C-alpha positions, 0 to 999 in steps of 0.5 A, a space after each residue: 794085354 800089355 803084360 802079355 806082350 811084354 812077356 812074349 817079347 822077353 821070351 823072343 829076346 832070350 831065343 834069339 840070344 841063345 840061337 846068336 851064341 849057337 850060330 857064332 860057336 858053330 861058325 868059329 869052333 865047328 861041331 867036333 867029330 862032325 863039322 869043321 869051322 865053315 862059318 855056315 851059319 854067319 849072318 849077313 851085314 843086313 841080317 845082323 842089323 835086323 837081329 841087333 835091332 831086335 835084341 835091343 827091342 827085346 831087351 828094352 822089353 825086358 826092362 819095361 816088364 821088369 818095372 811093370 812087375 815092380 809096380 804091380 808089387 807095389 800096387 798089391 800091398 796089403 791093406 793096413 790092419 790098424 789104420 789111423 783115424 786119418 786113413 779111415 776118414 780119407 777112405 770114407 771121403 774117397 767112397 763118398 766121392 765115388 758113390 756121388 760120381 756114380 749117383 750123378 751118372 745115373 741121374 745124368 742117364 735118367 734125364 737123357 732117357 727122358 729128354 730124348 723121349 720127350 723133346 719131339 713132342 714139346 718142340 711140335 706142341 710149341 712150334 709157333 715159339 720154337 720155330 721149324 729149325 729146332 724141329 729140323 735139328 731133331 729130325 736130323 739127330 735121328 739119322 746119326 749114331 751115338 754111343 750112349 743116350 747121354 751123348 745123344 741128349 747132349 749134342 741135341 739140346 746144345 744144338 737146340 739152345 744154340 739155334 734157340 738163343 741165336 734170337 734176341 727176343 728168346 733171351 730177352 724172354 728170360 726177363 732177368 738179366 742173371 739168366 739173359 747173361 748166363 744164355 749169352 755166356 752159352 752161345 760164347 762157349 766152344 762146341 764140345 763145352 756146350 755139349 758137355 754143359 748143356 744139361 745145366 743150361 736147358 732149364 733156360 730154354 724151357 723157361 724162355 718157352 714157358 714165358 712166351 706161351 704165357 705172354 701169347 695167352 694173356 695177349 689173346 685173353 685182352 684181346 677178347 675181353 676187348 671183343 677182338 676175335 684173334 683165332 680159334 682159341 678166342 671163338 672157343 672161349 666166348 663159345 664156352 662162356 656162352 654155354 655157361 650163361 644159357 645153362 646158368 639163366 635158361 637151365 635145361 633149354 639149350 643143348 651143350 654145343 647147339 
């Protein structure tokens, strides 16, 4: 497209230059046997200024077009028919890097699709841990338009991480100091960087949620062992134990769930 524009400007320059010469020749010399010098084609000062500006732009465009053609000649140099070992190594390295980039993009896309599909269910199943605010972030994202699935996943992950780790207890649930430090570092990043690196930090969110979930289950089991019923989970747990005991000691005499 740029090349076409430059070529058109060059044509316009040539046309204006030819017309300019013709105008002044007729204005000064006339046309023998037909028209005396009457300066019929003489331009006004404003027209001449505009013409000079257009001519200067056309000349600059012609120069740029010429430079572009020279660059294309350099780029179109045929490959070396007898490459050296160093050339082959460099080409192999470049090809490998390009393949690695393509593979990473495909991996990012796969992770983004999986994340976008599962995140709402995961958040609702762990609502007591992640909180209503994270679920609200997911709902709000549904009203936004994204160019790609990767862009949506990055922005959504970033927003969830930022909100979730703004609570210190969620950072503490990471246990190790290195993970805690990494979560704190994420919060210190700019918005653009958080979006860009959200995929790398997402494992911290999953780890924190899993640790909190295990702690809750462990606490419930301890209370159940001490004879303290805390919720429906404990009641069902005790009922299950009772059913198993009845079936063991009195087989066939008790109906399941009775």
